[in-house]
C-alpha positions, -999 to 999 in steps of 0.1 A, spaced: 304 266 -6 319 296 -26 353 279 -24 340 246 -38 351 236 -72 326 235 -101 327 197 -101 318 197 -64 290 222 -69 276 202 -98 278 169 -79 262 184 -48 234 200 -68 227 169 -88 228 147 -56 205 172 -38 180 171 -67 181 133 -70 178 128 -32 148 151 -31 131 134 -60 140 99 -46 127 108 -11 95 122 -25 90 93 -48 99 68 -20 75 85 4 47 84 -22 55 48 -30 56 37 6 23 54 13 8 37 -17 21 3 -7 8 7 29 -26 19 16 -26 -10 -9 -19 -35 19 -46 -20 41 -71 -19 13 -63 -55 3 -66 -67 39 -99 -49 44 -112 -63 11 -102 -98 20 -117 -94 55 -149 -79 40 -151 -108 15 -146 -134 43 -173 -117 65 -197 -116 36 -191 -152 29 -196 -160 66 -228 -139 66 -241 -157 35 -231 -190 50 -249 -181 83 -281 -172 63 -279 -206 47 -273 -223 81 -303 -204 95 -325 -216 66 -311 -251 70 -318 -250 108 -354 -239 102 -359 -267 76 -345 -293 101 -367 -280 129 -397 -281 105 -388 -316 94 -386 -328 130 -419 -310 137 -435 -329 108 -421 -362 121 -433 -353 156 -467 -344 142 -470 -378 125 -460 -396 156 -482 -376 179 -513 -379 157 -523 -411 174 -518 -397 209 -539 -366 200 -566 -388 184 -567 -411 214 -564 -381 238 -534 -397 254 -516 -368 270 -491 -388 290 -480 -408 260 -476 -376 239 -456 -360 267 -434 -390 268 -429 -389 230 -419 -352 232 -389 -358 254 -365 -373 228 -370 -342 206 -359 -320 234 -324 -335 233 -317 -314 202 -297 -284 216 -315 -260 193 -351 -269 205 -362 -251 236 -399 -259 238 -427 -278 221 -463 -268 224 -491 -291 213 -527 -278 208 -558 -298 202 -583 -294 174 -599 -265 193 -566 -247 198 -564 -255 235 -532 -266 252 -529 -304 252 -492 -312 260 -459 -293 262 -422 -299 268 -396 -273 276 -360 -270 289 -355 -254 323 -327 -269 344 -335 -301 325 -364 -313 304 -399 -306 318 -433 -317 305 -468 -305 312 -501 -297 297 -490 -262 286 -459 -241 285 -453 -220 317 -462 -183 315 -427 -171 324 -411 -191 297 -395 -167 271 -402 -178 236 -396 -161 202 -424 -167 177 -401 -157 149 -380 -187 158 -407 -212 158 -423 -237 134 -459 -247 135 -472 -279 118 -508 -291 117 -515 -326 128 -538 -344 104 -558 -377 109 -578 -389 79 -574 -356 62 -588 -339 92 -570 -314 114 -569 -328 150 -543 -305 164 -512 -284 160 -475 -288 169 -454 -257 174 -417 -261 180 -396 -232 194 -359 -232 188 -329 -209 192 -301 -199 169 -277 -190 197 -253 -218 189 -253 -208 153 -246 -172 162 -218 -184 185 -203 -204 156 -206 -174 133 -190 -151 159 -162 -176 163 -157 -179 125 -156 -141 122 -131 -138 150 -109 -165 134 -112 -147 100 -103 -114 117 -73 -130 134 -62 -146 101 -66 -112 84 -45 -96 112 -19 -123 107 -19 -117 70 -17 -79 75 12 -83 99 30 -106 75 23 -82 46 36 -53 67 67 -73 76 74 -81 40 66 -45 31 91 -32 57 118 -56 43 110 -44 8 113 -8 20 146 -15 36 158 -32 5 146 -3 -16 163 22 7 196 3 5 192 1 -33 186 39 -34 217 46 -14 238 23 -35 224 40 -67 232 75 -52 267 64 -43 273 50 -78 258 82 -92 281 104 -71 312 84 -80 302 84 -117 295 121 -117 328 128 -101 348 108 -126 328 120 -156 328 156 -146 365 155 -138 372 141 -173 346 162 -192 347 195 -173 375 199 -147 404 189 -169 394 211 -199 388 240 -174 423 235 -159 437 236 -195 419 268 -201 431 283 -168 467 273 -177 465 289 -211 450 321 -196 479 323 -171 504 319 -199 487 347 -218 487 369 -187 525 364 -185 527 376 -222 537 341 -233 524 345 -269 540 313 -281 512 292 -265 493 272 -291 458 260 -287 446 231 -308 408 230 -304 389 198 -314 359 201 -290 325 212 -303 310 220 -269 310 252 -248 346 246 -236 357 243 -272 340 276 -280 358 291 -250 392 277 -261 386 291 -297 378 325 -282 410 324 -261 429 313 -292 414 343 -311 424 366 -282 459 352 -283 461 358 -320 449 394 -315 475 398 -288 502 387 -312 490 411 -338 490 440 -313 524 431 -300 537 428 -335 524 462 -344 538 477 -312 572 462 -320 571 475 -355 561 509 -343 589 508 -317 614 501 -344 601 529 -365 602 553 -336 637 542 -327 649 548 -363 632 581 -364 648 592 -332 682 581 -344 678 601 -376 666 631 -356 696 628 -332 720 626 -362 704 657 -378 706 676 -345 742 667 -342 750 678 -377 732 711 -370 752 714 -338 784 709 -356 774 734 -383 
């Protein structure tokens, strides 16, 4: 590196600084873009999941309302059977309501709160006077409606239902949303990679243009004037005092050329004085020799 020219050193230093800054800036930019894509994907997925959860809550409320509506209809239909104590007729009327996939069991109590009729699903639709003891039911997923006849309570209908199908739909929707978010993330990553590749190519093109520009500009602005200074210095070292320096530059190289011009002028003065002194010494020595010769003759 010591043998490199000043232009090469300047170009290498400038390229090193620019490359370092570009690499650091590119690394920070890439990390920011990746983080932005991840954050955007998570935000979208979170928003979709929140929308699905809100929709699921609405569906749960809607399911409960539908079950309650069916229970009220069943209560109105079953009022006559309760009033006439027609268990078989009431059991028969319960069967159609068991065709709803969400309903798992229906329990009917008389006015004293004792079991009167029931229907449940167990390898098919079963009916009886009461629900079996081993039947698992969730009171939180049930709707109870009083059965009225002439403004008098004659019984109670309690419908048990499940939200398994709704949960399965919600799970499926969330999985689809997650898959779509994954597809979006992969597509965004792919576009980001292409953008990074394009940016990298652009950076290398810019660096190449910068190097070429620096070489041409530095050769014109620095190397050529320095070669002129070197040539003038060599002529002065060979005592060629006829060299003339016409300085029009206002920069540091111009100041150097003016200094060399001043040095050349000083050299001329010194050489002129030496020449004049030599002539005087020669004249004095001639006179002294003549005087000595005259004395010798005498």
